[in-house]
PQR file of N, CA, C, O and H, with PARSE charges and radii, in Angstrom:
ATOM      1  N   MET A   1      81.805 -73.285 190.335 -0.4000 1.5000
ATOM      2  CA  MET A   1      82.400 -71.961 190.311 -0.0000 2.0000
ATOM      3  C   MET A   1      82.209 -71.360 188.912  0.5500 1.7000
ATOM      4  O   MET A   1      82.540 -72.002 187.915 -0.5500 1.4000
ATOM      5  N   PRO A   2      81.676 -70.128 188.833 -0.5600 1.5000
ATOM      6  CA  PRO A   2      81.425 -69.527 187.521  0.2800 2.0000
ATOM      7  C   PRO A   2      82.728 -69.226 186.773  0.5500 1.7000
ATOM      8  O   PRO A   2      83.763 -68.911 187.359 -0.5500 1.4000
ATOM      9  N   ARG A   3      82.618 -69.339 185.464 -0.4000 1.5000
ATOM     10  CA  ARG A   3      83.766 -69.044 184.618 -0.0000 2.0000
ATOM     11  C   ARG A   3      83.997 -67.545 184.556  0.5500 1.7000
ATOM     12  O   ARG A   3      83.042 -66.769 184.561 -0.5500 1.4000
ATOM     13  H   ARG A   3      81.776 -69.594 184.988  0.4000 1.0000
ATOM     14  N   LYS A   4      85.250 -67.133 184.498 -0.4000 1.5000
ATOM     15  CA  LYS A   4      85.568 -65.712 184.375 -0.0000 2.0000
ATOM     16  C   LYS A   4      85.206 -65.235 182.969  0.5500 1.7000
ATOM     17  O   LYS A   4      85.350 -65.969 181.991 -0.5500 1.4000
ATOM     18  H   LYS A   4      86.026 -67.764 184.494  0.4000 1.0000
ATOM     19  N   ARG A   5      84.727 -63.976 182.888 -0.4000 1.5000
ATOM     20  CA  ARG A   5      84.410 -63.402 181.592 -0.0000 2.0000
ATOM     21  C   ARG A   5      85.695 -63.050 180.856  0.5500 1.7000
ATOM     22  O   ARG A   5      86.646 -62.540 181.449 -0.5500 1.4000
ATOM     23  H   ARG A   5      84.610 -63.380 183.682  0.4000 1.0000
ATOM     24  N   ASP A   6      85.710 -63.325 179.581 -0.4000 1.5000
ATOM     25  CA  ASP A   6      86.846 -62.960 178.735 -0.0000 2.0000
ATOM     26  C   ASP A   6      86.470 -61.648 178.035  0.5500 1.7000
ATOM     27  O   ASP A   6      85.919 -61.654 176.934 -0.5500 1.4000
ATOM     28  H   ASP A   6      84.938 -63.740 179.100  0.4000 1.0000
ATOM     29  N   TYR A   7      86.776 -60.528 178.692 -0.4000 1.5000
ATOM     30  CA  TYR A   7      86.362 -59.228 178.193 -0.0000 2.0000
ATOM     31  C   TYR A   7      87.001 -58.890 176.842  0.5500 1.7000
ATOM     32  O   TYR A   7      86.360 -58.276 175.989 -0.5500 1.4000
ATOM     33  H   TYR A   7      87.224 -60.522 179.587  0.4000 1.0000
ATOM     34  N   LYS A   8      88.240 -59.284 176.651 -0.4000 1.5000
ATOM     35  CA  LYS A   8      88.917 -59.003 175.396 -0.0000 2.0000
ATOM     36  C   LYS A   8      88.202 -59.708 174.242  0.5500 1.7000
ATOM     37  O   LYS A   8      87.965 -59.107 173.195 -0.5500 1.4000
ATOM     38  H   LYS A   8      88.760 -59.783 177.344  0.4000 1.0000
ATOM     39  N   ARG A   9      87.868 -60.953 174.434 -0.4000 1.5000
ATOM     40  CA  ARG A   9      87.162 -61.723 173.408 -0.0000 2.0000
ATOM     41  C   ARG A   9      85.767 -61.148 173.166  0.5500 1.7000
ATOM     42  O   ARG A   9      85.316 -61.041 172.026 -0.5500 1.4000
ATOM     43  H   ARG A   9      88.061 -61.441 175.285  0.4000 1.0000
ATOM     44  N   GLU A  10      85.095 -60.782 174.251 -0.4000 1.5000
ATOM     45  CA  GLU A  10      83.754 -60.203 174.152 -0.0000 2.0000
ATOM     46  C   GLU A  10      83.788 -58.906 173.341  0.5500 1.7000
ATOM     47  O   GLU A  10      82.917 -58.669 172.504 -0.5500 1.4000
ATOM     48  H   GLU A  10      85.461 -60.869 175.178  0.4000 1.0000
ATOM     49  N   TYR A  11      84.793 -58.072 173.591 -0.4000 1.5000
ATOM     50  CA  TYR A  11      84.918 -56.822 172.846 -0.0000 2.0000
ATOM     51  C   TYR A  11      85.161 -57.109 171.370  0.5500 1.7000
ATOM     52  O   TYR A  11      84.527 -56.510 170.501 -0.5500 1.4000
ATOM     53  H   TYR A  11      85.500 -58.264 174.271  0.4000 1.0000
ATOM     54  N   GLU A  12      86.081 -58.030 171.090 -0.4000 1.5000
ATOM     55  CA  GLU A  12      86.409 -58.344 169.700 -0.0000 2.0000
ATOM     56  C   GLU A  12      85.213 -58.896 168.939  0.5500 1.7000
ATOM     57  O   GLU A  12      85.027 -58.581 167.763 -0.5500 1.4000
ATOM     58  H   GLU A  12      86.595 -58.517 171.795  0.4000 1.0000
ATOM     59  N   GLN A  13      84.399 -59.720 169.600 -0.4000 1.5000
ATOM     60  CA  GLN A  13      83.296 -60.382 168.917 -0.0000 2.0000
ATOM     61  C   GLN A  13      82.007 -59.566 168.875  0.5500 1.7000
ATOM     62  O   GLN A  13      81.164 -59.796 168.009 -0.5500 1.4000
ATOM     63  H   GLN A  13      84.550 -59.975 170.555  0.4000 1.0000
ATOM     64  N   TYR A  14      81.837 -58.608 169.805 -0.4000 1.5000
ATOM     65  CA  TYR A  14      80.575 -57.882 169.827 -0.0000 2.0000
ATOM     66  C   TYR A  14      80.773 -56.378 169.934  0.5500 1.7000
ATOM     67  O   TYR A  14      80.409 -55.644 169.016 -0.5500 1.4000
ATOM     68  H   TYR A  14      82.522 -58.421 170.509  0.4000 1.0000
ATOM     69  N   HIS A  15      81.340 -55.909 171.030 -0.4000 1.5000
ATOM     70  CA  HIS A  15      81.422 -54.479 171.297 -0.0000 2.0000
ATOM     71  C   HIS A  15      82.332 -53.746 170.324  0.5500 1.7000
ATOM     72  O   HIS A  15      82.180 -52.540 170.133 -0.5500 1.4000
ATOM     73  H   HIS A  15      81.636 -56.505 171.776  0.4000 1.0000
ATOM     74  N   GLY A  16      83.260 -54.437 169.714 -0.4000 1.5000
ATOM     75  CA  GLY A  16      84.192 -53.809 168.791 -0.0000 2.0000
ATOM     76  C   GLY A  16      83.696 -53.752 167.362  0.5500 1.7000
ATOM     77  O   GLY A  16      84.384 -53.210 166.497 -0.5500 1.4000
ATOM     78  H   GLY A  16      83.383 -55.417 169.868  0.4000 1.0000
ATOM     79  N   ARG A  17      82.528 -54.293 167.094 -0.4000 1.5000
ATOM     80  CA  ARG A  17      81.995 -54.267 165.736 -0.0000 2.0000
ATOM     81  C   ARG A  17      81.589 -52.845 165.363  0.5500 1.7000
ATOM     82  O   ARG A  17      81.108 -52.099 166.216 -0.5500 1.4000
ATOM     83  H   ARG A  17      81.970 -54.733 167.797  0.4000 1.0000
ATOM     84  N   PRO A  18      81.773 -52.464 164.113 -0.5600 1.5000
ATOM     85  CA  PRO A  18      81.457 -51.093 163.693  0.2800 2.0000
ATOM     86  C   PRO A  18      80.023 -50.657 164.023  0.5500 1.7000
ATOM     87  O   PRO A  18      79.806 -49.514 164.425 -0.5500 1.4000
ATOM     88  N   ALA A  19      79.065 -51.537 163.861 -0.4000 1.5000
ATOM     89  CA  ALA A  19      77.666 -51.173 164.156 -0.0000 2.0000
ATOM     90  C   ALA A  19      77.495 -50.870 165.646  0.5500 1.7000
ATOM     91  O   ALA A  19      76.792 -49.927 166.010 -0.5500 1.4000
ATOM     92  H   ALA A  19      79.241 -52.466 163.535  0.4000 1.0000
ATOM     93  N   GLN A  20      78.126 -51.654 166.495 -0.4000 1.5000
ATOM     94  CA  GLN A  20      78.006 -51.427 167.939 -0.0000 2.0000
ATOM     95  C   GLN A  20      78.730 -50.142 168.352  0.5500 1.7000
ATOM     96  O   GLN A  20      78.266 -49.421 169.236 -0.5500 1.4000
ATOM     97  H   GLN A  20      78.697 -52.420 166.199  0.4000 1.0000
ATOM     98  N   ILE A  21      79.848 -49.864 167.719 -0.4000 1.5000
ATOM     99  CA  ILE A  21      80.586 -48.634 168.016 -0.0000 2.0000
ATOM    100  C   ILE A  21      79.739 -47.425 167.642  0.5500 1.7000
ATOM    101  O   ILE A  21      79.687 -46.453 168.396 -0.5500 1.4000
ATOM    102  H   ILE A  21      80.224 -50.449 167.001  0.4000 1.0000
ATOM    103  N   ARG A  22      79.063 -47.470 166.470 -0.4000 1.5000
ATOM    104  CA  ARG A  22      78.192 -46.363 166.047 -0.0000 2.0000
ATOM    105  C   ARG A  22      77.028 -46.182 167.015  0.5500 1.7000
ATOM    106  O   ARG A  22      76.692 -45.053 167.374 -0.5500 1.4000
ATOM    107  H   ARG A  22      79.104 -48.259 165.858  0.4000 1.0000
ATOM    108  N   GLN A  23      76.410 -47.282 167.440 -0.4000 1.5000
ATOM    109  CA  GLN A  23      75.279 -47.174 168.368 -0.0000 2.0000
ATOM    110  C   GLN A  23      75.725 -46.596 169.711  0.5500 1.7000
ATOM    111  O   GLN A  23      75.031 -45.756 170.283 -0.5500 1.4000
ATOM    112  H   GLN A  23      76.682 -48.199 167.148  0.4000 1.0000
ATOM    113  N   ARG A  24      76.865 -47.034 170.210 -0.4000 1.5000
ATOM    114  CA  ARG A  24      77.370 -46.519 171.486 -0.0000 2.0000
ATOM    115  C   ARG A  24      77.688 -45.030 171.377  0.5500 1.7000
ATOM    116  O   ARG A  24      77.384 -44.262 172.289 -0.5500 1.4000
ATOM    117  H   ARG A  24      77.429 -47.717 169.745  0.4000 1.0000
ATOM    118  N   ALA A  25      78.297 -44.620 170.268 -0.4000 1.5000
ATOM    119  CA  ALA A  25      78.621 -43.211 170.056 -0.0000 2.0000
ATOM    120  C   ALA A  25      77.358 -42.367 169.994  0.5500 1.7000
ATOM    121  O   ALA A  25      77.328 -41.251 170.513 -0.5500 1.4000
ATOM    122  H   ALA A  25      78.544 -45.244 169.526  0.4000 1.0000
ATOM    123  N   SER A  26      76.320 -42.893 169.364 -0.4000 1.5000
ATOM    124  CA  SER A  26      75.054 -42.166 169.267 -0.0000 2.0000
ATOM    125  C   SER A  26      74.405 -42.012 170.640  0.5500 1.7000
ATOM    126  O   SER A  26      73.881 -40.946 170.965 -0.5500 1.4000
ATOM    127  H   SER A  26      76.345 -43.799 168.943  0.4000 1.0000
ATOM    128  N   ARG A  27      74.438 -43.068 171.443 -0.4000 1.5000
ATOM    129  CA  ARG A  27      73.886 -42.978 172.807 -0.0000 2.0000
ATOM    130  C   ARG A  27      74.682 -41.986 173.648  0.5500 1.7000
ATOM    131  O   ARG A  27      74.108 -41.240 174.442 -0.5500 1.4000
ATOM    132  H   ARG A  27      74.864 -43.934 171.179  0.4000 1.0000
ATOM    133  N   ASN A  28      76.001 -41.976 173.476 -0.4000 1.5000
ATOM    134  CA  ASN A  28      76.839 -41.030 174.213 -0.0000 2.0000
ATOM    135  C   ASN A  28      76.539 -39.588 173.797  0.5500 1.7000
ATOM    136  O   ASN A  28      76.523 -38.691 174.640 -0.5500 1.4000
ATOM    137  H   ASN A  28      76.467 -42.582 172.832  0.4000 1.0000
ATOM    138  N   ARG A  29      76.298 -39.359 172.489 -0.4000 1.5000
ATOM    139  CA  ARG A  29      75.935 -38.017 172.020 -0.0000 2.0000
ATOM    140  C   ARG A  29      74.615 -37.573 172.620  0.5500 1.7000
ATOM    141  O   ARG A  29      74.468 -36.413 173.006 -0.5500 1.4000
ATOM    142  H   ARG A  29      76.310 -40.088 171.804  0.4000 1.0000
ATOM    143  N   ALA A  30      73.654 -38.478 172.703 -0.4000 1.5000
ATOM    144  CA  ALA A  30      72.347 -38.150 173.283 -0.0000 2.0000
ATOM    145  C   ALA A  30      72.511 -37.742 174.741  0.5500 1.7000
ATOM    146  O   ALA A  30      71.910 -36.764 175.186 -0.5500 1.4000
ATOM    147  H   ALA A  30      73.773 -39.421 172.389  0.4000 1.0000
ATOM    148  N   ARG A  31      73.316 -38.483 175.482 -0.4000 1.5000
ATOM    149  CA  ARG A  31      73.534 -38.144 176.893 -0.0000 2.0000
ATOM    150  C   ARG A  31      74.216 -36.780 177.015  0.5500 1.7000
ATOM    151  O   ARG A  31      73.848 -35.979 177.874 -0.5500 1.4000
ATOM    152  H   ARG A  31      73.804 -39.278 175.121  0.4000 1.0000
ATOM    153  N   ALA A  32      75.204 -36.513 176.163 -0.4000 1.5000
ATOM    154  CA  ALA A  32      75.904 -35.221 176.196 -0.0000 2.0000
ATOM    155  C   ALA A  32      74.947 -34.071 175.890  0.5500 1.7000
ATOM    156  O   ALA A  32      75.029 -33.014 176.515 -0.5500 1.4000
ATOM    157  H   ALA A  32      75.503 -37.163 175.465  0.4000 1.0000
ATOM    158  N   LEU A  33      74.040 -34.271 174.931 -0.4000 1.5000
ATOM    159  CA  LEU A  33      73.042 -33.244 174.609 -0.0000 2.0000
ATOM    160  C   LEU A  33      72.164 -32.935 175.818  0.5500 1.7000
ATOM    161  O   LEU A  33      71.897 -31.772 176.121 -0.5500 1.4000
ATOM    162  H   LEU A  33      73.973 -35.129 174.424  0.4000 1.0000
ATOM    163  N   MET A  34      71.722 -33.979 176.500 -0.4000 1.5000
ATOM    164  CA  MET A  34      70.844 -33.776 177.654 -0.0000 2.0000
ATOM    165  C   MET A  34      71.598 -33.153 178.828  0.5500 1.7000
ATOM    166  O   MET A  34      71.014 -32.393 179.601 -0.5500 1.4000
ATOM    167  H   MET A  34      71.939 -34.923 176.254  0.4000 1.0000
ATOM    168  N   ILE A  35      72.866 -33.460 178.970 -0.4000 1.5000
ATOM    169  CA  ILE A  35      73.661 -32.834 180.028 -0.0000 2.0000
ATOM    170  C   ILE A  35      73.793 -31.341 179.752  0.5500 1.7000
ATOM    171  O   ILE A  35      73.679 -30.526 180.668 -0.5500 1.4000
ATOM    172  H   ILE A  35      73.341 -34.077 178.342  0.4000 1.0000
ATOM    173  N   ARG A  36      74.037 -30.977 178.478 -0.4000 1.5000
ATOM    174  CA  ARG A  36      74.138 -29.558 178.133 -0.0000 2.0000
ATOM    175  C   ARG A  36      72.815 -28.834 178.369  0.5500 1.7000
ATOM    176  O   ARG A  36      72.796 -27.681 178.799 -0.5500 1.4000
ATOM    177  H   ARG A  36      74.130 -31.639 177.735  0.4000 1.0000
ATOM    178  N   LYS A  37      71.717 -29.517 178.084 -0.4000 1.5000
ATOM    179  CA  LYS A  37      70.398 -28.884 178.203 -0.0000 2.0000
ATOM    180  C   LYS A  37      69.919 -28.805 179.656  0.5500 1.7000
ATOM    181  O   LYS A  37      69.380 -27.777 180.065 -0.5500 1.4000
ATOM    182  H   LYS A  37      71.732 -30.454 177.734  0.4000 1.0000
ATOM    183  N   HIS A  38      70.107 -29.877 180.447 -0.4000 1.5000
ATOM    184  CA  HIS A  38      69.530 -29.961 181.790 -0.0000 2.0000
ATOM    185  C   HIS A  38      70.557 -29.942 182.924  0.5500 1.7000
ATOM    186  O   HIS A  38      70.189 -29.756 184.084 -0.5500 1.4000
ATOM    187  H   HIS A  38      70.545 -30.712 180.115  0.4000 1.0000
ATOM    188  N   GLY A  39      71.820 -30.128 182.607 -0.4000 1.5000
ATOM    189  CA  GLY A  39      72.853 -30.180 183.634 -0.0000 2.0000
ATOM    190  C   GLY A  39      73.118 -31.610 184.067  0.5500 1.7000
ATOM    191  O   GLY A  39      72.249 -32.477 183.978 -0.5500 1.4000
ATOM    192  H   GLY A  39      72.119 -30.278 181.665  0.4000 1.0000
ATOM    193  N   LYS A  40      74.316 -31.833 184.531 -0.4000 1.5000
ATOM    194  CA  LYS A  40      74.740 -33.186 184.901 -0.0000 2.0000
ATOM    195  C   LYS A  40      73.950 -33.737 186.086  0.5500 1.7000
ATOM    196  O   LYS A  40      73.689 -34.939 186.154 -0.5500 1.4000
ATOM    197  H   LYS A  40      75.022 -31.129 184.604  0.4000 1.0000
ATOM    198  N   ALA A  41      73.571 -32.867 187.015 -0.4000 1.5000
ATOM    199  CA  ALA A  41      72.836 -33.315 188.208 -0.0000 2.0000
ATOM    200  C   ALA A  41      71.488 -33.924 187.832  0.5500 1.7000
ATOM    201  O   ALA A  41      71.021 -34.844 188.504 -0.5500 1.4000
ATOM    202  H   ALA A  41      73.782 -31.891 186.959  0.4000 1.0000
ATOM    203  N   ALA A  42      70.864 -33.429 186.778 -0.4000 1.5000
ATOM    204  CA  ALA A  42      69.552 -33.940 186.366 -0.0000 2.0000
ATOM    205  C   ALA A  42      69.635 -35.386 185.877  0.5500 1.7000
ATOM    206  O   ALA A  42      68.642 -36.113 185.914 -0.5500 1.4000
ATOM    207  H   ALA A  42      71.243 -32.682 186.233  0.4000 1.0000
ATOM    208  N   LEU A  43      70.812 -35.800 185.422 -0.4000 1.5000
ATOM    209  CA  LEU A  43      70.952 -37.155 184.897 -0.0000 2.0000
ATOM    210  C   LEU A  43      71.561 -38.130 185.889  0.5500 1.7000
ATOM    211  O   LEU A  43      71.750 -39.302 185.564 -0.5500 1.4000
ATOM    212  H   LEU A  43      71.618 -35.209 185.392  0.4000 1.0000
ATOM    213  N   THR A  44      71.869 -37.671 187.085 -0.4000 1.5000
ATOM    214  CA  THR A  44      72.419 -38.561 188.098 -0.0000 2.0000
ATOM    215  C   THR A  44      71.402 -39.657 188.402  0.5500 1.7000
ATOM    216  O   THR A  44      70.259 -39.368 188.757 -0.5500 1.4000
ATOM    217  H   THR A  44      71.715 -36.719 187.349  0.4000 1.0000
ATOM    218  N   ASN A  45      71.815 -40.899 188.263 -0.4000 1.5000
ATOM    219  CA  ASN A  45      70.955 -42.073 188.482 -0.0000 2.0000
ATOM    220  C   ASN A  45      69.781 -42.138 187.512  0.5500 1.7000
ATOM    221  O   ASN A  45      68.762 -42.753 187.826 -0.5500 1.4000
ATOM    222  H   ASN A  45      72.744 -41.134 187.974  0.4000 1.0000
ATOM    223  N   HIS A  46      69.903 -41.522 186.351 -0.4000 1.5000
ATOM    224  CA  HIS A  46      68.863 -41.566 185.326 -0.0000 2.0000
ATOM    225  C   HIS A  46      69.492 -41.910 183.978  0.5500 1.7000
ATOM    226  O   HIS A  46      70.706 -41.808 183.800 -0.5500 1.4000
ATOM    227  H   HIS A  46      70.731 -41.023 186.096  0.4000 1.0000
ATOM    228  N   ASP A  47      68.651 -42.316 183.042 -0.4000 1.5000
ATOM    229  CA  ASP A  47      69.074 -42.613 181.679 -0.0000 2.0000
ATOM    230  C   ASP A  47      68.408 -41.645 180.722  0.5500 1.7000
ATOM    231  O   ASP A  47      67.427 -40.984 181.063 -0.5500 1.4000
ATOM    232  H   ASP A  47      67.665 -42.398 183.187  0.4000 1.0000
ATOM    233  N   VAL A  48      68.961 -41.571 179.512 -0.4000 1.5000
ATOM    234  CA  VAL A  48      68.328 -40.813 178.442 -0.0000 2.0000
ATOM    235  C   VAL A  48      67.589 -41.821 177.576  0.5500 1.7000
ATOM    236  O   VAL A  48      68.183 -42.775 177.075 -0.5500 1.4000
ATOM    237  H   VAL A  48      69.758 -42.108 179.235  0.4000 1.0000
ATOM    238  N   ASP A  49      66.300 -41.605 177.405 -0.4000 1.5000
ATOM    239  CA  ASP A  49      65.450 -42.512 176.638 -0.0000 2.0000
ATOM    240  C   ASP A  49      65.169 -41.909 175.278  0.5500 1.7000
ATOM    241  O   ASP A  49      64.862 -40.722 175.168 -0.5500 1.4000
ATOM    242  H   ASP A  49      65.817 -40.830 177.812  0.4000 1.0000
ATOM    243  N   HIS A  50      65.274 -42.731 174.237 -0.4000 1.5000
ATOM    244  CA  HIS A  50      64.856 -42.336 172.898 -0.0000 2.0000
ATOM    245  C   HIS A  50      63.400 -42.775 172.765  0.5500 1.7000
ATOM    246  O   HIS A  50      63.110 -43.971 172.728 -0.5500 1.4000
ATOM    247  H   HIS A  50      65.523 -43.695 174.327  0.4000 1.0000
ATOM    248  N   ARG A  51      62.509 -41.832 172.695 -0.4000 1.5000
ATOM    249  CA  ARG A  51      61.070 -42.143 172.692 -0.0000 2.0000
ATOM    250  C   ARG A  51      60.682 -43.108 171.575  0.5500 1.7000
ATOM    251  O   ARG A  51      59.860 -44.001 171.780 -0.5500 1.4000
ATOM    252  H   ARG A  51      62.744 -40.861 172.725  0.4000 1.0000
ATOM    253  N   ASP A  52      61.275 -42.929 170.389 -0.4000 1.5000
ATOM    254  CA  ASP A  52      60.901 -43.795 169.268 -0.0000 2.0000
ATOM    255  C   ASP A  52      61.713 -45.089 169.226  0.5500 1.7000
ATOM    256  O   ASP A  52      61.506 -45.917 168.338 -0.5500 1.4000
ATOM    257  H   ASP A  52      61.943 -42.204 170.222  0.4000 1.0000
ATOM    258  N   GLY A  53      62.630 -45.273 170.170 -0.4000 1.5000
ATOM    259  CA  GLY A  53      63.414 -46.502 170.240 -0.0000 2.0000
ATOM    260  C   GLY A  53      64.597 -46.541 169.290  0.5500 1.7000
ATOM    261  O   GLY A  53      65.324 -47.535 169.258 -0.5500 1.4000
ATOM    262  H   GLY A  53      62.798 -44.601 170.891  0.4000 1.0000
ATOM    263  N   ASN A  54      64.809 -45.482 168.513 -0.4000 1.5000
ATOM    264  CA  ASN A  54      65.904 -45.433 167.557 -0.0000 2.0000
ATOM    265  C   ASN A  54      67.083 -44.686 168.178  0.5500 1.7000
ATOM    266  O   ASN A  54      67.005 -43.470 168.350 -0.5500 1.4000
ATOM    267  H   ASN A  54      64.219 -44.675 168.538  0.4000 1.0000
ATOM    268  N   PRO A  55      68.178 -45.382 168.520 -0.5600 1.5000
ATOM    269  CA  PRO A  55      69.303 -44.718 169.178  0.2800 2.0000
ATOM    270  C   PRO A  55      70.037 -43.729 168.279  0.5500 1.7000
ATOM    271  O   PRO A  55      70.879 -42.973 168.765 -0.5500 1.4000
ATOM    272  N   HIS A  56      69.741 -43.716 166.986 -0.4000 1.5000
ATOM    273  CA  HIS A  56      70.381 -42.784 166.066 -0.0000 2.0000
ATOM    274  C   HIS A  56      69.608 -41.477 165.933  0.5500 1.7000
ATOM    275  O   HIS A  56      70.129 -40.513 165.373 -0.5500 1.4000
ATOM    276  H   HIS A  56      69.057 -44.330 166.591  0.4000 1.0000
ATOM    277  N   ASN A  57      68.385 -41.426 166.431 -0.4000 1.5000
ATOM    278  CA  ASN A  57      67.557 -40.229 166.338 -0.0000 2.0000
ATOM    279  C   ASN A  57      67.769 -39.384 167.588  0.5500 1.7000
ATOM    280  O   ASN A  57      67.080 -39.570 168.591 -0.5500 1.4000
ATOM    281  H   ASN A  57      67.962 -42.209 166.886  0.4000 1.0000
ATOM    282  N   ASN A  58      68.717 -38.461 167.530 -0.4000 1.5000
ATOM    283  CA  ASN A  58      69.041 -37.630 168.685 -0.0000 2.0000
ATOM    284  C   ASN A  58      68.375 -36.264 168.621  0.5500 1.7000
ATOM    285  O   ASN A  58      68.893 -35.288 169.165 -0.5500 1.4000
ATOM    286  H   ASN A  58      69.277 -38.311 166.715  0.4000 1.0000
ATOM    287  N   ASP A  59      67.236 -36.195 167.964 -0.4000 1.5000
ATOM    288  CA  ASP A  59      66.452 -34.967 167.955 -0.0000 2.0000
ATOM    289  C   ASP A  59      66.023 -34.678 169.396  0.5500 1.7000
ATOM    290  O   ASP A  59      65.502 -35.570 170.065 -0.5500 1.4000
ATOM    291  H   ASP A  59      66.815 -36.987 167.522  0.4000 1.0000
ATOM    292  N   PRO A  60      66.230 -33.456 169.887 -0.5600 1.5000
ATOM    293  CA  PRO A  60      65.865 -33.146 171.277  0.2800 2.0000
ATOM    294  C   PRO A  60      64.416 -33.487 171.632  0.5500 1.7000
ATOM    295  O   PRO A  60      64.117 -33.787 172.788 -0.5500 1.4000
ATOM    296  N   ARG A  61      63.516 -33.444 170.648 -0.4000 1.5000
ATOM    297  CA  ARG A  61      62.108 -33.794 170.918 -0.0000 2.0000
ATOM    298  C   ARG A  61      61.930 -35.290 171.115  0.5500 1.7000
ATOM    299  O   ARG A  61      60.907 -35.735 171.634 -0.5500 1.4000
ATOM    300  H   ARG A  61      63.758 -33.201 169.708  0.4000 1.0000
ATOM    301  N   ASN A  62      62.922 -36.065 170.701 -0.4000 1.5000
ATOM    302  CA  ASN A  62      62.844 -37.517 170.828 -0.0000 2.0000
ATOM    303  C   ASN A  62      63.506 -38.019 172.117  0.5500 1.7000
ATOM    304  O   ASN A  62      63.390 -39.198 172.451 -0.5500 1.4000
ATOM    305  H   ASN A  62      63.754 -35.704 170.279  0.4000 1.0000
ATOM    306  N   LEU A  63      64.188 -37.144 172.831 -0.4000 1.5000
ATOM    307  CA  LEU A  63      64.925 -37.548 174.020 -0.0000 2.0000
ATOM    308  C   LEU A  63      64.177 -37.152 175.283  0.5500 1.7000
ATOM    309  O   LEU A  63      63.565 -36.087 175.352 -0.5500 1.4000
ATOM    310  H   LEU A  63      64.282 -36.187 172.559  0.4000 1.0000
ATOM    311  N   GLN A  64      64.237 -38.021 176.275 -0.4000 1.5000
ATOM    312  CA  GLN A  64      63.652 -37.704 177.578 -0.0000 2.0000
ATOM    313  C   GLN A  64      64.479 -38.366 178.665  0.5500 1.7000
ATOM    314  O   GLN A  64      65.116 -39.395 178.438 -0.5500 1.4000
ATOM    315  H   GLN A  64      64.735 -38.887 176.219  0.4000 1.0000
ATOM    316  N   ILE A  65      64.463 -37.769 179.844 -0.4000 1.5000
ATOM    317  CA  ILE A  65      65.178 -38.321 180.991 -0.0000 2.0000
ATOM    318  C   ILE A  65      64.221 -39.255 181.716  0.5500 1.7000
ATOM    319  O   ILE A  65      63.104 -38.866 182.058 -0.5500 1.4000
ATOM    320  H   ILE A  65      63.946 -36.934 180.029  0.4000 1.0000
ATOM    321  N   THR A  66      64.661 -40.491 181.952 -0.4000 1.5000
ATOM    322  CA  THR A  66      63.829 -41.470 182.642 -0.0000 2.0000
ATOM    323  C   THR A  66      64.662 -42.169 183.710  0.5500 1.7000
ATOM    324  O   THR A  66      65.884 -42.034 183.757 -0.5500 1.4000
ATOM    325  H   THR A  66      65.568 -40.807 181.674  0.4000 1.0000
ATOM    326  N   THR A  67      63.981 -42.907 184.553 -0.4000 1.5000
ATOM    327  CA  THR A  67      64.695 -43.706 185.533 -0.0000 2.0000
ATOM    328  C   THR A  67      65.391 -44.856 184.813  0.5500 1.7000
ATOM    329  O   THR A  67      64.962 -45.284 183.742 -0.5500 1.4000
ATOM    330  H   THR A  67      62.988 -43.016 184.516  0.4000 1.0000
ATOM    331  N   LYS A  68      66.449 -45.339 185.404 -0.4000 1.5000
ATOM    332  CA  LYS A  68      67.162 -46.466 184.811 -0.0000 2.0000
ATOM    333  C   LYS A  68      66.247 -47.683 184.728  0.5500 1.7000
ATOM    334  O   LYS A  68      66.260 -48.414 183.737 -0.5500 1.4000
ATOM    335  H   LYS A  68      66.797 -44.992 186.275  0.4000 1.0000
ATOM    336  N   LYS A  69      65.455 -47.894 185.771 -0.4000 1.5000
ATOM    337  CA  LYS A  69      64.576 -49.055 185.815 -0.0000 2.0000
ATOM    338  C   LYS A  69      63.593 -49.032 184.653  0.5500 1.7000
ATOM    339  O   LYS A  69      63.395 -50.047 183.986 -0.5500 1.4000
ATOM    340  H   LYS A  69      65.444 -47.300 186.576  0.4000 1.0000
ATOM    341  N   TYR A  70      62.973 -47.877 184.407 -0.4000 1.5000
ATOM    342  CA  TYR A  70      62.011 -47.771 183.307 -0.0000 2.0000
ATOM    343  C   TYR A  70      62.699 -47.979 181.957  0.5500 1.7000
ATOM    344  O   TYR A  70      62.240 -48.773 181.136 -0.5500 1.4000
ATOM    345  H   TYR A  70      63.133 -47.052 184.949  0.4000 1.0000
ATOM    346  N   ASN A  71      63.794 -47.266 181.735 -0.4000 1.5000
ATOM    347  CA  ASN A  71      64.445 -47.312 180.430 -0.0000 2.0000
ATOM    348  C   ASN A  71      64.998 -48.686 180.116  0.5500 1.7000
ATOM    349  O   ASN A  71      64.933 -49.125 178.968 -0.5500 1.4000
ATOM    350  H   ASN A  71      64.167 -46.621 182.402  0.4000 1.0000
ATOM    351  N   ARG A  72      65.532 -49.364 181.092 -0.4000 1.5000
ATOM    352  CA  ARG A  72      66.155 -50.663 180.841 -0.0000 2.0000
ATOM    353  C   ARG A  72      65.149 -51.805 180.823  0.5500 1.7000
ATOM    354  O   ARG A  72      65.492 -52.926 180.447 -0.5500 1.4000
ATOM    355  H   ARG A  72      65.585 -49.007 182.025  0.4000 1.0000
ATOM    356  N   SER A  73      63.922 -51.535 181.220 -0.4000 1.5000
ATOM    357  CA  SER A  73      62.889 -52.566 181.158 -0.0000 2.0000
ATOM    358  C   SER A  73      62.143 -52.513 179.826  0.5500 1.7000
ATOM    359  O   SER A  73      61.457 -53.467 179.459 -0.5500 1.4000
ATOM    360  H   SER A  73      63.644 -50.624 181.525  0.4000 1.0000
ATOM    361  N   LYS A  74      62.277 -51.401 179.105 -0.4000 1.5000
ATOM    362  CA  LYS A  74      61.641 -51.283 177.785 -0.0000 2.0000
ATOM    363  C   LYS A  74      62.378 -52.161 176.789  0.5500 1.7000
ATOM    364  O   LYS A  74      63.609 -52.167 176.755 -0.5500 1.4000
ATOM    365  H   LYS A  74      62.834 -50.626 179.403  0.4000 1.0000
ATOM    366  N   GLN A  75      61.654 -52.885 175.996 -0.4000 1.5000
ATOM    367  CA  GLN A  75      62.302 -53.686 174.960 -0.0000 2.0000
ATOM    368  C   GLN A  75      61.465 -53.730 173.741  0.5500 1.7000
ATOM    369  O   GLN A  75      61.844 -54.359 172.753 -0.5500 1.4000
ATOM    370  H   GLN A  75      60.654 -52.881 176.023  0.4000 1.0000
TER
END
């Protein structure tokens, strides 16, 4: 039987770190920018991709709407 995830511990050790909070906030800003530009319906079941791979570069020319499968397979 798989062990239950300890979400509180996971947040404290990883997601709660200042660097992770900044990266998440930057990704959220990018999504908000694209929603304002294209509308919420355009992003349904899609992700916002940073073309240069830098989540802090929210220049509109660096952002594109992609499928979740494509964006999450890029590494």
